[in-house]
N, C-alpha and C positions, 0 to 999 in steps of 0.2 A: 823201649817202645815196641820191640818185636813181641815181648811177653804180652803186652796189652792187646795188640791186634790178634795174636794167636789165641788168647783166651776168649776174646770177643767172637772170633770165628768159630772156635770149638763149641762154645755154649750156644751161640746162635744157630749152629748146625743142628744141635740137639733140638732146639726149638722148632726149626723149619721141618726137620725130619718127622717129628711127632706132632706138630702143631695142630690144634683143633680148638674150637670155641669152648671156653670155660662155661660152667653152669651159669646161666644168665640170671643175674640178680635182679630183684625188684628194688627200686629206689624210693626212699621216702622223700619228703619235701626238702630235707637237708642234704640229699645226695648220698645218704648212708645206705648200705645194703641191708635188706631184710632177708633173713635166713629162711626162705620159704621155697627153696628149689624143689625139694621132694621130701616126702615123709618116709621114703624107703631108705634104710641105712645099710643095704647089702654091700658087702665088700667088693670093691672094684677089682681087686686082684684075682678074685675067683673067676673073672671073665677072661683071664689071660689065655685060655685054651681055644679061643675063637680062631677059626681057620683064616678068615678074611683079614687082610692087613690094610684095608682102606681106612681113611680117616673116619668115615661114617660109622664103621663097625667097631672101632676102638674107642669111641667116645664113651665117657662114663657119665650118663645123665643122672645117676643116683648120687654122685658126689656133691657135698655141700662145701661152702667156703669154710665152715666151722670144722671140717674134717682135716684141713691142712694145718697141722699143729706145729707151733714153735715152742720149744722147751728150753728154759734157761738152765744154767749150771746148778741152780738151786731147785730144779724140777718144777718151777712155776710155769704153767702152760697158758699160752694164748693161741690165737689163730691168725692166719694171713689176713691182712687188712688192705683192701684195694680202694678204699674210699678216698675222697679228696677233701681234706679238712685244713683249717688254719694251722693245726699242729704239724701237718705234713709240710706245709710251706716253711715253717720254722726249722724243720729238720732236713730240708733239701739243701745240703751243703757238703763240703768236703768231709766233715766228720760224721755226717748223717745223724747229728744230735742237735738239740736245741742249744744255740750259742748265746743265750741271754746274758750269761755272766762272763763272756769272753770277748776280747777285742782283737780281731784278726789283724795280721800284718798285710802289707799291700799285695803280696802274691799268695795264692793258695798253696798249701804245702809248707809254708813257713810256720812260725809259731804263733801263739796267742798270748796276749797279756791278760792275766786273770783279774777280773773286777770284783769277784766275790768267791770265797772259798769255804767249802764244808769240811770241817776238821773231824767229822765222825770217822772213826777208824777202829778196826779190830786187828791190825797188823802187829805181828810179833817180830818181824825181821825188817832191817833197813831196806830202803829202795836203792836202785842201781845208781841214780844220778842222771845228769843230762835231761832234767825233767822237761825242759822246753821242747825236746824232740819227741816227747811221749804222748802228745795230744792225740795223734793218730796211731799210736802203738796199741794193738789189740791185746788186752789182758784176758785172763781166764774168764772173768765175768762178762766179757764182751762177745764170747762165743756161744752160739745157740745150737741146739740139736732139733731134729725134725722128724715128723711122722706124717706121710702124705698118702692119699689114696691113688694118686696118679703123679707122674713126674711134674715138677714145678721148676720154672725158670724165671729169674728176674734180671733185667738189664737196666742199669742206671747210667745215664750219660749227662755230663754238664760241661759247658765250654769253660776255658781257662783264660789266662791273661797272656796273650801273645804266644803263638806256636806251641800249642799244647791242648790237652783235654783231660777230663776225668772220666773213668769208666769203672763201674763196679758190676761184675757179672757173677751170677750165682745159679747153681743147678742142684736139685736134690731129687732123690727117688727112693722109694721102698721096693726092694727086690722081693720082699715077702713081708708078711705082717711082723716078722721078728727082726728084720734087718733094714736099716736105712743108712744111706751115706749122702754127703753133700760135698760139693767142691765149689770154691769161689776165689775170685781174684779182684782186688781193687788196685788199679794202676792209675797214676797221675803224673803228668809232666807239664810244666808251665815255665815259660821263659821269664815272665814278669816285665814290668815297665821301667824299672831302674837297673842300673848297671850291676851285673854279677849277682843276681839273686835267683838263678835257675833252680827249680825244685824238681825232683823225680823220686817218686815213692811207689812201693809195691807191698801189698798185703795178700799173701796166699793163705787160704784156709781149707783144710779138709777135716770133716767130722764124720763120725760113724756111731750108730746106736744099735745095740743088739739086746734081745731078751729071749729066753727060752720059752717054749710053748707052755710049760707049766708055771712060768713067771717066777721060778725060784731064783734065777740068776739074770742080772741085767748089767749092761755096761755102756757108758758113753766115753768116747775118746776123741781127741782132736790133735792135729798137727798144724802148726802155724809157722810160716817163714816170712819175715818182714825186713825190708830195707828202706830207710828214710834218708834221702840224700838232699843236702842243701848247699848251694854256693853261699858264701858269707861275705859281706862288704863292710861291716861295722857301722852301717848307717851313713847319713850325709855328714860331710864336714860342717863345722859350725858356720862357716861363710856361706855354704850352699843351702843351709837351713833358711837363712835370710833370703836367698834367691827364691826358694820355694814359696816362702810366705809373701813375697812381693807381688805375686800373681802377674808378673810380666809375661808377655806373650813369648819371649825368647826362651822361657823355661817350661812351656807347656809340654814339650817333649822331655819326659823325665829322664831319658837316657843321657842328656847333656849335663845333668847335675853330678858333681864330683862326690865320690864316696871315699871312705877312709882307706880302703884297700880293695884290690881286685884279684887276689891270688890265694884266697882261703876257702876251704870247704870242710864240712863235717858230715858224718854219716853214722846213723844208728842202725845196727843189724841185730836180729834176734831170731832164734828158733826155739820152739817149745813143743814137747810131747806131753800130753796129759791124758790120764785115764781115771775114770771114776767107776768102780765096779762094786756091785752089791749082791750078796747072797742072803735070801730069806730063809732063816732057820725055822721060824714058826710064823705062819700067816693066819689071818683072821678066819679063813675057811677051815683051818685045821683045829680050831679051838672054839668052844661055845662061849668062852669068857672074852672073846674079841682081843686076844693078845697078838702082838706082832713083834717079832724079834729078828733082826738082821745084822749082818756084819758088812761094813763098807770099807773099802780100801781106795784111797786117793793118792795117786802119784803124779808129780809134776817134775819134769826135767827141762831146764831152760839153759840156753847158752846165749849170752848177749855181749855185744862189743860196741864201743864208741870210739870213733877216730876223728881227730882234728888234724888237718894238714894245711901248711902255708909255705909258699915257695920262697919268700924272702922275709927275714925278721923285720917286724914292724914295731915301732915304739908305742903303738896303741896298747900293746900287751906288756911293755917294759923290755928289759934286757933279756936277750936269748943266750943260751949256751953255745949256739952256733948261728951263723948268719944266713943260712939257706937250708931248704928242704927240712923244715921243722915238721915233726910228726909225733903226735901223742895218741897212743892207743891203749885202751883199758878194757879188760874182759871180766865177765862174771859167769861162773858155772855154778849152778845150784840144783841139787837133787833133794826133793822133799817127798816124804811118805807120811801119810796119816792113816791110822787104823781106828775105825769107829765101831762102837757097839750101840745100836739103836733099839730102844724098847718103847712100845706104845700100848696103851690100855685106855679104854673108855673112861675109867675112873681116875687113873694116875695121870694120864696125858702122855706126851711124847718126851722121852728122856734119852739123852745121848752122853756117852763118855768117850773121849778120844785121846790118843797119844800120837805125837808127831815127832819126826826126826828130820832135820835139815842139815845137809852138808853143803858148805859154800866155799868158793875159792874166787876171790876178787883181787885184781891187781894188775901188775905190769911185768914185762919181761926184762926190765933193766933196773939197776940200782943207782940212786942219786945220792951224791955227797955234796951237801950244801953247808957252807960255813964250817967246814971241818967235821960235820956230823952226817952219818949215813941215814937216809930215810928208807925205812923198810919198803919193800915193793909188793907185799902180799898181806891180805887179811883172809885167813882161811881157818876152818874149824868145823865143829859139829854143835848143833843146838838141839836139845831135847825139850819138848813142851807137852803139857797136859791141858785138857780143857773139857768143857761140857756144854750141853744145850738143854733147854726145857721149853715146852710149849703146851698150853692147856686152854681149852675153851670152857669158860665158866659162865653159863647163861649167855648174856650178851657180850661178855668181855672176852677178848683174846689176849692172853698173857704169853710173853716170850722172854727168855733170858739166855744169855750166852756169856761164857768166860773162858779165859785161857791165860797161861803163864809159862815163860821159859824157866825150866828147873835146872838146866845145866848148860854150859857153854859160855862164850865170851860176851854175848849180847844179852843184856837184861831187857825184859819186856813182859807186859801183862795188859789185859783188857777186861772190861766188864761192861756188858750191854744189857739193858732191861727195857722192855716196851710193853705198853698196854693200849688196846684200842677198843672202841665201842661204837656200834652202829645204832644211833638214836632212832632213825627211821629210814625210809627208802632214799632219802635225799641227804641226810646229815650224818657225817662220819667224823669221829674225833679220835686222836691218838696222842700219846705222850711217850717220850723216850729219854733215857739217861745213858750216857756213854762215857766211859773212862778208858784212856789208853796211854801207856808208857812204852816208848820204842826208841831204839838207838837212832841217831841221825843218819841220813843217807850216806852211802859209801863214799861218795865224792867229797863230802864234808869231813869225813874221817881221814881219808888218804887220797892224795892226788900227786901225780908226777907229770912234768911237762918239760919240753925243750925251752920254755920260757921260765926264767929263774923264779919269778914271783909266784908261779902256779905250782909250787911244791910245798906240801905240808903233811904232817901226821899229827892229828889232834887227839885230845882226850876229853871230849865233850860228855856232859851228862845226858841221860835219856831225856827225850822231849815228852812232856806230860801234858795231856789235854783232857778237859772235862767238858762235856756238852749236855745241856738240857734243852729239849725241843718239844714243841707242841704243834700239832697239825689239825686243821679243820678243813673238811672238804664238803662243799655244797654247791650244786649247780644253781639253785635258786638264790642262795645268799652270796657266799664268797668262798674262795679257796685261800686259806691263810696258813703261813708257816712262820713260827717264831722260835728262834734258838739263841741261847746264851752260852758262849764258850769262854773258858779260861785256859790260857796257854802258859806253861812254865818252862823255862830253859829253851825257849824258841831258838832254833838255829837258822841263820840266814846268811846271805852273801851281801857284802857291801864293799865300798872302796876304803882302803886303809888311809888314815889321815896323813901318814908320813910320806907315802909315795903315790897316793891316789890310784892304786891298783887293787883289783878285786881279790878278796879273801873271805873265808868263812868266819863267822862270829857266833857267839851264843849270848842271848839276851839274859841279863841277870834280874829282870823285873817281870812281874806278872802282867800278861796282856789279857784284857777283857774285851770280848768281841760280841756285839749284839746285832742280830739280823731280823728284819721283819719283811716278809714277802707276801704280797697280796695279788691275787689274780681274779678277775671278774670279766665275764663277757656279757654285753648287753645287746639284745637282739630286737629288731623291729622289722617285721615282714622279711624281706630278703637282704636287709642290711644288718651288719653286726659291728660292734666295737669291742675288740679284745684288748684288755688292759692288764699289764703286769708291772708292778712297781715294787722296788726293794729299797728299804731304808737300812743303813748300816751305821754303827757307832763303835769306835775303837778307843779304849782307854789304854794308852801305852806311853809311859814316861819317856822312853828312849826313842820313840818314833821309828821303830824298825819294821812295823807292819802297817802298810798304808793301803786304803781302799777308798773309793768314792762314797760320799754320804748317801747319794740317791742314784739309782739306776731305774730307767723306765723304758718300756716298750709298749706302744699303742698302735693298734692296727684297725683301720676302718676299711671294711670290705663288703662287697656285694656278691651274692651267690644265687644261682638260679639255673634251671634247665633251659636250654635253647635248642633251636632247630628240631622242633617236635620231640624234644627230650632225647635227641641223639647225642647231645653233648651237655656236660655239666660245667658251667663257667664259674670261675672265682676270680675277682679282681679287686684291687684295693691299694692302699698306701700304708706303709709302716714307718712309724717315727721312733727312732732310737736316740737315747740321750743318757749321759751320766755327768754328774757334777765334776768340776775341776778338782784334781788332787795331785799329790806328789807320786806320780806314776813310776812304777818300777822300770829300770833300764835293763837292756839285754846284753849279755856277754856271749859272743859267738864261740869263744874258745871252750868255755865250760858248757855251753848250751843251757844256761841258767839265767834267770832274772835276778837282779840284785837291787837292794834298797837304795834309793837316792832321795835326798831331802832339799835339793837345790832349786828345782823347777816344778811348776804345776802344769798339768796337761788335762785336757777334757773340756767340758762345757760347750761342746759343739754338737749340733744336731746332725743326724743321718737319716735321710728320707729315701725310701725305696718304693718304687711303683712296680706292681706285679700283675700279670695276667696268667692264670692257671686254668687248665681245662682237663676234663676227663672224658675220653671216648672209649667205651667198653672198659678194658682193663689197662688202658694206657693213660698215664698222667703226663701232661705237657706243662712245662714251666718256662715263663719268660719274665725277666726282671730287669728293670732299669735301676741299678744299684747306685746309691749316693748321688742321685740326680741333682741335688741341691749344691754340689761341690763348687760350682762356678759362681754362685751368687750369695753364699753365706760366709765366705772368708776361707783363706788357706791356713787355718789354724788346727787342722785335724792331724793328730799323731797317734800311732799305736804304741810308741815308746819314745823316749828322748832321742832326737835325731833320726827318727824312723817315721816318715809320713804314712798315713792311712791311704787306701786306694782312692783314686779319682773316680769320676762318673764312668760307668761301664754298663753296657747292655749284655746280659748273658742269658743263655737258654739251655734247656735240657729236657730229658724225658725219663720216666720210669715205666717199664713195660713188663707185665707179667704174662707168662704162658702157662696155662693149665692144660697139660698134655693129655 
């Protein structure tokens, strides 16, 4: 908690010390900002020699909102958006992402049950494991870089569930045209309404960007340190599930419901250093043939650990090697280097050749002997991979291709991705894509060790092979549509063993065919709008190891308008969430993984949220009555077997930008 308040104070101090009014935007009827602040594009930083230090003299009236750039790890560039839209409402949550395909647990900072999954992948290396802890774990693609004419601060706050809060604080500045850095921290702590489900998480990020004046050399780097802590209780006991569903007044206080245990916890920790540096050998300015040749080096060094602890052995996980102080800790150290040669030409297009080397060391600091056989405690080695990319604009078509393959090492892996897009007119955009990927199963499915006897294995699974064909159509006037068909071979999953009903990894010997159709359309009438997102899913799976709901829907009816002589922009409405009943995956807190179960169906319950959002200058205020129908539509809402979803709760928060 001290980290949260210290970060809030530090970044808030920057904001107060330098605070001044941002360039005042003009709003259209929908509350969106029109970029008409000034036609003068003079650089703000050239004014830094001014003698006066008053707020009035250091204001940059020439800066536009479009000058505050956000750059992704793929060098895709957008700018800061301070508007209030329905998409902002969907993303105002713990993950700061749209949770359409996720079913959250009762307390924020816990995990999510996945209702729909995209199997598109270009990975050549297995994942760490403990995937249920990774929803808020920030990967390389989640880190952005910045270029701003004046210092920029963003503060995000949201209330939690009992004795806690969520804060995400961010600050970035360009010390010159060539150098930018940013610092951010997202901290959260929430006690929760049930016994022993306290959560406490922290995500620290530091980024930096640099380029020389002649633009020959440029680099983006970041450092990330993360810790995600959860108390675990194994869910309600079977008897107390009935008490919860009974809707009796004695159990309105969820703290009286009995859980399976109250002495376990797990924590995922990780640190990562990343640098992407490029040197331009030949630029378009140097050649009349418009050639561009550069060498790029990408390095990623990551250190991750996952720890599960329990004070007393519990039969929930089976027999233990010892009766108390059970402790399972696994680590992964991975160093990856990629060298790219990029060439672009107006005739040929953009071509890349790359070679990668990865050194990995995954495992435990102890050796387990089970049934007279020793289980190795380490998976370590080196993997060498080669690959390439291609991109070309041919008239109205944009063609892209990417491939890669491991050529040496213990892990087999390869991928192929090809895409084509075409803009038919100013409103209609269509694209198609094919993706093939073969990759080794996650590390924890290959090797696991525990103080619980059942959770020890060393497997020899085949690579998991996926093929996906997708079609996308985007049109504001018509509809946004996504259709994809995926086949999965040698799918690896967790499930309970038939002999002892304890969780183990398995590999499916049948082909899974997975179809998804997602449609989004917003209908507007004056100041009212109805935003609809519907997804249909169909799975052909003889062994029933991959289960998803057939239909997921989210429908929002809302009203938007300027009020108080346009001093405030108001947005209010009701959101309806629903998914059909299906055999929902269960959660294993020791592995921090979901596992397949085919005994019970869950779902088929509505979730209604009422929200009132407002924007005053650069401040967005959010108030929401979450799941307000809980008391009158039945107590049949679950996030996983034996794990109820959250009850009715009013929560509020704010997002505040300072343009210094």
